[in-house]
LOKOL-355291 format. One record per residue (C-alpha): x, y, z. Coordinates in steps of 0.2 Angstrom, whole numbers, plus 5000, padded with zeros to 4 digits. Example, Ala and Ser with C-alpha at 12.3 -4.5 7.8 and 13.67 -1.06 7.14 Angstrom:
<dokols>
{dokol {5062, 4978, 5039}},
{dokol {5068, 4995, 5036}},
</dokols>
This chain:
<dokols>
{dokol {4773, 5397, 6026}},
{dokol {4752, 5401, 6022}},
{dokol {4756, 5407, 6004}},
{dokol {4769, 5392, 6002}},
{dokol {4753, 5381, 6001}},
{dokol {4742, 5388, 5995}},
{dokol {4755, 5388, 5977}},
{dokol {4758, 5371, 5981}},
{dokol {4736, 5371, 5977}},
{dokol {4737, 5381, 5965}},
{dokol {4751, 5368, 5956}},
{dokol {4740, 5354, 5962}},
{dokol {4723, 5360, 5955}},
{dokol {4734, 5365, 5937}},
{dokol {4743, 5352, 5935}},
{dokol {4726, 5338, 5937}},
{dokol {4718, 5351, 5925}},
{dokol {4731, 5351, 5913}},
{dokol {4725, 5338, 5901}},
{dokol {4709, 5344, 5902}},
{dokol {4711, 5364, 5900}},
{dokol {4728, 5361, 5886}},
{dokol {4714, 5358, 5871}},
{dokol {4707, 5376, 5876}},
{dokol {4716, 5386, 5885}},
{dokol {4733, 5394, 5885}},
{dokol {4744, 5404, 5898}},
{dokol {4755, 5418, 5895}},
{dokol {4770, 5412, 5900}},
{dokol {4779, 5429, 5909}},
{dokol {4795, 5420, 5916}},
{dokol {4805, 5402, 5919}},
{dokol {4813, 5396, 5934}},
{dokol {4827, 5383, 5936}},
{dokol {4819, 5379, 5954}},
{dokol {4803, 5379, 5959}},
{dokol {4807, 5387, 5976}},
{dokol {4813, 5402, 5963}},
{dokol {4797, 5401, 5953}},
{dokol {4786, 5401, 5972}},
{dokol {4796, 5416, 5975}},
{dokol {4793, 5423, 5957}},
{dokol {4777, 5421, 5958}},
{dokol {4773, 5426, 5978}},
{dokol {4781, 5444, 5968}},
{dokol {4769, 5443, 5955}},
{dokol {4754, 5439, 5963}},
{dokol {4755, 5459, 5968}},
{dokol {4752, 5463, 5951}},
{dokol {4743, 5450, 5943}},
{dokol {4725, 5440, 5952}},
{dokol {4730, 5425, 5939}},
{dokol {4746, 5422, 5944}},
{dokol {4752, 5403, 5942}},
{dokol {4767, 5392, 5942}},
{dokol {4769, 5376, 5934}},
{dokol {4783, 5361, 5928}},
{dokol {4790, 5361, 5911}},
{dokol {4799, 5353, 5901}},
{dokol {4819, 5354, 5905}},
{dokol {4815, 5352, 5925}},
{dokol {4810, 5371, 5922}},
{dokol {4796, 5379, 5931}},
{dokol {4783, 5394, 5921}},
{dokol {4776, 5408, 5932}},
{dokol {4761, 5413, 5921}},
{dokol {4746, 5421, 5920}},
{dokol {4731, 5411, 5912}},
{dokol {4722, 5402, 5909}},
{dokol {4717, 5411, 5893}},
{dokol {4704, 5406, 5877}},
{dokol {4717, 5408, 5862}},
{dokol {4711, 5425, 5857}},
{dokol {4709, 5433, 5874}},
{dokol {4729, 5426, 5877}},
{dokol {4736, 5434, 5864}},
{dokol {4728, 5449, 5867}},
{dokol {4734, 5451, 5884}},
{dokol {4753, 5445, 5879}},
{dokol {4750, 5461, 5866}},
{dokol {4745, 5472, 5880}},
{dokol {4761, 5468, 5892}},
{dokol {4771, 5469, 5878}},
{dokol {4765, 5489, 5875}},
{dokol {4766, 5492, 5894}},
</dokols>
């Protein structure tokens, strides 16, 4: 229950600051889920590997599970690292 509350707080913070950060930050999307519950479950699994995991709504009623935020160059570098693994 505490994990869900923390994740929801992180979602709220992500949503409330997204317009301000959209121009200067990037996220590396790991997956997309069709429900909030599935995105939360995935985020809980990924948090064991990534400390900067987030889940948030994207267009079309889907939910992204992503790491970040990063600057554009750092996001591209991180994406290359993940693809190389």
